[in-house]
C-alpha positions in Angstrom: 117.2 51.0 266.0 116.5 52.8 262.8 115.0 55.6 264.9 118.5 56.8 265.4 118.4 57.8 261.8 116.6 61.2 261.8 113.7 61.4 259.5 115.2 64.4 257.8 117.9 62.1 256.3 115.3 59.7 254.7 113.5 60.5 251.5 109.7 60.4 251.8 109.3 56.8 250.5 112.0 55.4 252.9 110.4 57.4 255.7 107.1 55.7 255.0 108.7 52.2 254.7 110.6 52.7 258.0 107.4 53.7 259.9 105.6 50.7 258.4 108.4 48.4 259.6 108.5 49.9 263.0 104.7 49.4 263.2 105.4 45.7 262.6 108.1 45.6 265.2 110.7 44.5 262.7 114.0 44.4 264.5 116.4 44.7 261.5 115.2 48.0 259.9 118.6 49.4 259.1 119.5 46.2 257.2 116.1 46.1 255.5 116.1 49.7 254.1 119.8 50.1 253.4 120.3 51.0 249.7 123.3 51.2 247.3 125.1 54.4 246.7 124.2 56.5 243.7 124.2 60.0 242.3 122.2 61.7 239.6 122.0 65.3 238.4 119.1 66.4 236.1 118.9 69.7 234.4 115.9 71.1 232.5 117.6 73.8 230.3 114.3 75.5 229.4 113.0 76.1 232.9 116.5 76.0 234.6 115.0 73.4 236.9 117.8 71.3 238.5 117.5 68.2 240.7 120.0 66.2 242.6 119.3 62.6 243.4 120.8 59.3 244.5 119.7 55.7 244.1 116.4 56.6 245.8 114.6 57.5 242.5 115.4 54.2 241.0 114.3 52.4 244.1 111.0 54.4 244.2 110.0 53.2 240.8 111.3 49.6 241.2 111.3 49.0 245.0 114.1 46.6 246.2 114.8 45.9 249.9 116.6 43.4 252.0 115.8 40.9 254.8 112.7 39.4 253.2 110.8 42.7 252.5 109.2 42.7 249.1 106.9 45.4 247.7 105.4 46.7 244.5 103.4 49.7 243.2 99.8 49.0 242.0 97.7 51.4 240.0 94.1 51.3 241.3 90.8 52.9 240.6 89.9 55.6 243.2 86.6 54.0 244.1 88.5 50.9 245.3 90.9 52.8 247.6 88.7 52.7 250.8 88.3 48.9 250.5 92.0 48.3 249.7 93.1 50.6 252.5 90.7 48.8 255.0 91.9 45.4 253.9 95.6 46.3 254.2 95.0 47.9 257.6 93.2 44.7 258.7 96.4 42.8 257.8 98.3 45.2 260.0 99.8 47.0 257.0 100.0 50.8 256.4 99.5 52.0 252.8 102.0 54.3 251.0 100.4 56.3 248.2 101.5 58.2 245.1 99.0 60.5 243.5 98.8 63.8 241.5 100.0 65.9 244.4 99.5 69.1 242.4 95.8 68.5 242.8 96.1 68.3 246.6 95.6 71.7 248.3 98.9 71.5 250.3 100.8 69.8 247.5 100.6 72.1 244.5 104.4 72.4 244.3 105.1 68.7 244.8 106.3 66.3 242.1 107.4 62.9 243.1 106.1 62.4 246.7 104.8 59.6 248.9 102.5 59.7 251.9 101.6 56.9 254.3 98.0 56.2 255.2 97.8 54.8 258.7 94.2 54.8 259.7 90.7 55.4 258.3 87.9 56.9 260.3 84.9 54.8 261.1 82.7 56.7 258.7 85.4 56.8 256.0 85.5 60.6 255.8 89.0 61.1 257.2 92.5 59.6 256.9 95.3 59.6 259.5 98.5 60.0 257.4 102.2 60.5 257.7 103.1 63.3 255.3 106.3 65.3 255.6 104.8 68.0 253.4 101.4 68.3 254.9 102.8 68.7 258.4 104.3 72.0 257.4 101.0 73.7 256.5 98.1 71.6 257.8 96.7 72.0 261.2 96.7 69.1 263.6 100.0 67.6 262.4 102.5 66.9 265.2 106.3 66.6 265.3 105.8 63.0 264.1 104.5 64.5 260.9 101.2 62.6 261.3 97.7 64.1 261.4 94.1 63.6 260.3 92.9 65.1 257.0 89.5 65.1 255.2 89.3 62.4 252.6 87.8 64.7 250.0 90.9 66.8 249.7 92.4 63.8 247.7 89.3 63.3 245.4 90.6 65.2 242.4 94.2 63.9 242.8 93.1 60.3 243.1 91.0 60.7 239.9 94.1 61.7 238.0 96.5 59.2 239.4 96.5 56.7 242.3 99.2 54.1 243.1 99.4 52.2 246.3 102.4 50.4 247.7 101.7 46.7 248.6 104.3 44.9 250.7 104.9 41.6 252.4 107.4 40.7 255.1 108.8 37.2 254.3 111.6 35.2 256.0 114.9 36.4 254.7 116.6 34.3 251.9 120.3 35.2 251.7 122.2 36.1 254.8 122.6 39.7 255.7 126.3 39.5 255.0 125.5 38.3 251.5 123.0 41.1 251.0 125.4 43.7 252.3 128.1 42.6 249.8 125.5 43.0 247.1 124.8 46.5 248.2 128.5 47.3 248.0 128.8 45.8 244.6 125.8 47.7 243.3 127.3 50.9 244.8 130.4 50.5 242.7 128.4 49.8 239.6 126.1 52.8 240.1 129.0 55.2 240.7 131.5 54.0 238.1 129.0 53.2 235.4 128.5 57.0 234.8 125.9 57.8 232.1 125.0 61.1 230.4 122.0 62.1 228.4 122.4 65.5 226.7 119.2 66.2 224.8 118.5 69.7 223.5 116.5 70.7 226.6 117.5 68.1 229.2 120.8 67.0 230.6 121.0 63.9 232.9 124.3 62.8 234.4 124.9 60.0 236.9 127.6 58.5 239.0 131.0 60.1 239.6 130.8 61.7 236.2 127.5 63.3 237.3 129.2 64.9 240.3 131.8 66.4 238.0 129.1 67.7 235.6 127.3 69.3 238.6 130.5 71.1 239.6 130.9 72.2 235.9 127.3 73.4 235.6 127.6 75.5 238.8 130.9 77.0 237.7 130.3 77.6 234.0 126.6 78.0 233.2 125.4 80.4 235.9 125.8 83.9 234.5 125.9 87.2 236.5 122.5 88.1 235.2 121.1 85.2 237.2 122.5 86.3 240.5 119.2 87.8 241.6 117.1 85.0 240.2 114.5 83.6 242.5 114.6 80.2 240.9 118.3 79.8 241.6 117.8 81.1 245.2 115.1 78.4 245.7 117.3 75.7 244.1 120.3 76.4 246.2 118.8 77.5 249.5 115.9 75.0 249.6 115.8 72.1 247.1 119.4 71.2 246.9 119.7 71.1 250.7 116.8 68.7 250.9 118.1 66.6 247.9 121.6 66.3 249.5 120.2 65.4 252.9 117.7 62.8 251.9 119.2 61.3 248.8 122.9 61.5 249.4 123.7 61.9 253.1 120.9 59.5 254.2 122.0 56.6 252.0 125.6 56.9 253.2 124.5 57.1 256.8 122.5 53.9 256.4 125.5 52.0 255.0 127.8 53.4 257.7 125.4 52.4 260.5 125.1 49.0 258.8 128.8 48.5 259.1 129.1 49.7 262.7 125.9 48.3 264.1 124.6 45.3 262.2 127.6 43.2 260.9 129.4 40.6 263.0 132.5 42.1 264.6 134.9 40.0 262.6 133.3 41.2 259.3 132.8 44.8 260.4 136.5 45.1 261.1 137.2 44.5 257.5 135.1 47.5 256.5 136.6 50.1 258.8 138.3 51.9 255.9 135.0 52.0 253.9 133.2 53.3 257.0 135.9 56.0 257.4 135.4 57.0 253.7 131.6 57.0 254.1 131.8 59.3 257.1 134.2 61.7 255.3 131.9 61.8 252.3 129.0 62.6 254.6 130.9 65.5 256.1 131.8 66.8 252.7 128.2 66.8 251.5 127.1 68.3 254.8 129.6 71.1 254.4 128.2 71.8 250.9 124.7 71.8 252.2 125.7 74.4 254.9 127.2 76.6 252.3 124.0 76.5 250.3 122.1 77.8 253.3 123.6 81.2 252.6 122.2 81.3 249.1 119.3 83.6 250.0 121.7 86.4 250.9 124.8 85.6 248.9 124.1 84.7 245.2 127.4 86.0 243.7 130.3 84.8 241.6 132.2 84.0 244.8 129.3 82.0 246.2 129.1 79.8 243.0 132.8 79.4 242.8 132.8 78.2 246.5 129.9 75.8 245.8 131.6 74.4 242.7 134.8 73.8 244.6 132.9 72.0 247.4 131.1 69.9 244.9 134.5 68.9 243.5 135.6 68.0 247.0 132.5 65.8 247.4 133.4 64.2 244.1 136.9 63.4 245.2 135.6 62.0 248.5 133.1 59.8 246.6 135.9 58.6 244.3 138.0 57.5 247.2 135.0 55.9 248.8 134.2 53.9 245.6 137.9 52.9 245.3 137.9 51.6 248.9 134.7 49.6 248.3 136.1 48.1 245.0 139.4 47.2 246.7 137.6 45.4 249.5 135.4 43.5 247.1 138.4 42.5 245.1 139.9 41.1 248.3 136.7 39.1 249.0 134.4 39.3 252.0 
């Protein structure tokens, strides 16, 4: 069961999709939401705003799943939302939403984010939602990250932007083994096809080259005058931990579980080496995340040197992982 993947290792969109599939009783959730590997590092030089991502950002904008699940984002007018929500709920579907979160009282610091609308009150005045951000601040949210909120708190946000995720569950086309091989092939493409965009105020680097650039940025661009900087403290002690957990560790956990729990034994045995590399890479990213937990009390030259070294270790683990995948693909399924 995909429930064995803790929600903290799924980004907000995959969390919403997983809960929707569980609502439908779909038995092959791990197979359905498994994604290719990826890495991205974005740097806004003006604001010193850094972001670590994986394949999830690509998938959020252009959703692509397996095992017959198709979905798309649809921009709608706010006045149509109650009717669309009601119609989808009547079909048995939950509705994932993107909006201008900065206009929602509890979301003023959010950028890209997705919440899942599960129920509408009889009078239309309240929504029952899954929202991993709201549950931290809003009353009535339980450990399942769900709770009732007044509809009017979204009024301003919906006026500025409102996109709903429509999905349909169809009979699978290709076999799961064929889809899994496609995930592995895309993983190699994503990680070896490194790209870099170095505009005057924005640097974006992806793939294995992006990991190397991340290590370089930590080692070479952070000056002693920044050691007491609250922005850096936030990035390393809060944001990067969440980025690593939900965008990097989570996707690798899904592929590892897919190998060990969903493939026929005869096929899974051929991917033992890949699974070992996946789990080693997960451990390296987790070790980096744990080091970053000390950022609040330890922003120093030694701290950033240690982080840079561990990022390089992650890059080496990822390189060996990609080489193992490529070698297996060359051998054939």
